C-alpha positions as CSV (number, residue, x, y, z in Angstrom):
1,V,-14.8,-46.1,-70.2
2,N,-15.5,-43.1,-72.4
3,S,-16.4,-44.9,-75.5
4,L,-16.2,-48.4,-77.0
5,T,-15.8,-49.3,-80.7
6,I,-16.1,-52.7,-82.2
7,T,-14.7,-53.6,-85.7
8,V,-16.2,-56.7,-87.2
9,S,-15.1,-59.2,-89.9
10,N,-16.8,-59.1,-93.3
11,G,-20.4,-60.2,-93.2
12,V,-20.7,-60.2,-89.4
13,T,-23.5,-58.0,-87.9
14,L,-24.1,-56.7,-84.5
15,S,-27.5,-56.2,-82.9
16,E,-28.8,-55.3,-79.5
17,S,-31.2,-57.0,-77.1
18,P,-33.7,-55.6,-76.5
19,A,-33.8,-54.1,-80.0
20,D,-33.9,-50.4,-80.9
21,T,-32.6,-49.0,-77.6
22,G,-29.9,-47.0,-79.2
23,L,-27.1,-49.1,-77.7
24,L,-25.4,-49.6,-81.1
25,V,-24.5,-47.2,-83.8
26,D,-23.5,-48.6,-87.2
27,N,-20.7,-46.3,-88.4
28,G,-21.1,-47.8,-91.9
29,N,-17.4,-48.8,-92.3
30,G,-17.3,-52.1,-90.5
31,T,-17.2,-50.4,-87.1
32,W,-19.9,-50.1,-84.5
33,T,-20.0,-47.7,-81.5
34,V,-21.4,-49.0,-78.2
35,T,-23.2,-46.0,-76.6
36,D,-23.4,-47.6,-73.1
37,P,-20.3,-49.8,-72.5
38,S,-21.9,-51.0,-69.2
39,R,-24.5,-52.9,-71.4
40,L,-21.9,-54.8,-73.5
41,S,-23.6,-58.1,-72.5
42,D,-26.7,-56.9,-74.5
43,V,-24.7,-56.9,-77.8
44,L,-25.4,-59.9,-80.1
45,V,-22.9,-61.1,-82.7
46,T,-24.4,-62.8,-85.8
47,P,-22.2,-64.5,-88.4
48,P,-23.1,-64.6,-92.1
49,E,-25.6,-67.3,-93.1
50,H,-24.1,-70.8,-93.5
51,Y,-20.8,-69.6,-92.1
52,S,-18.4,-71.7,-90.0
53,G,-14.9,-70.7,-88.8
54,E,-13.5,-67.9,-86.9
55,I,-14.9,-64.4,-86.5
56,T,-12.6,-61.7,-85.3
57,L,-13.8,-58.6,-83.4
58,T,-11.4,-55.8,-82.6
59,V,-12.6,-53.9,-79.5
60,T,-11.2,-50.5,-78.7
61,A,-12.0,-48.7,-75.4
62,N,-11.2,-45.1,-74.8
63,I,-10.5,-44.8,-71.1
64,T,-9.8,-41.8,-68.8
65,D,-7.9,-42.5,-65.5
66,K,-8.5,-39.9,-62.8
67,A,-6.4,-40.1,-59.6
68,D,-7.6,-38.6,-56.3
69,C,-5.9,-35.3,-55.4
70,V,-4.3,-34.9,-58.8
71,T,-5.5,-32.3,-61.4
72,E,-4.2,-34.3,-64.4
73,T,-5.9,-37.1,-66.1
74,D,-4.6,-39.8,-68.4
75,T,-6.7,-40.8,-71.4
76,Q,-5.7,-43.7,-73.7
77,D,-7.2,-46.1,-76.2
78,K,-6.8,-49.8,-75.4
79,T,-7.4,-52.4,-78.1
80,T,-7.9,-56.1,-77.9
81,V,-8.8,-58.8,-80.4
82,V,-11.6,-61.2,-79.6
83,T,-11.9,-64.4,-81.7
84,I,-15.2,-66.3,-81.8
85,T,-15.4,-69.8,-83.3
86,V,-18.6,-70.6,-85.2
87,E,-19.2,-74.3,-85.3
88,P,-20.7,-75.8,-88.5
89,V,-24.3,-77.0,-88.3
90,A,-25.8,-79.2,-90.9
91,D,-29.2,-78.2,-92.4
92,A,-32.0,-80.7,-91.9
93,A,-32.6,-83.0,-94.9
94,N,-35.7,-82.5,-97.0
95,L,-37.0,-85.8,-98.2
């Protein structure tokens, strides 16, 4: 995988764990670049506050396929949509 880009729904943010390791770059247009796709499990998805429902992530991977004994390579973008369901949670009552 050469590069990985994630497009998020409105209000959704991505972060990395541990923080500030340079894993994520916010492109400022609703897309994020994952600088090390092997660390995808370190990416955290945070819905907007008080949100419940479905979050849609569009993940695009740029992949180069190199075959043994062949001088040519094949590079393509592959895109998939990931849907995450955020269950509602009631706030505790203040009495």
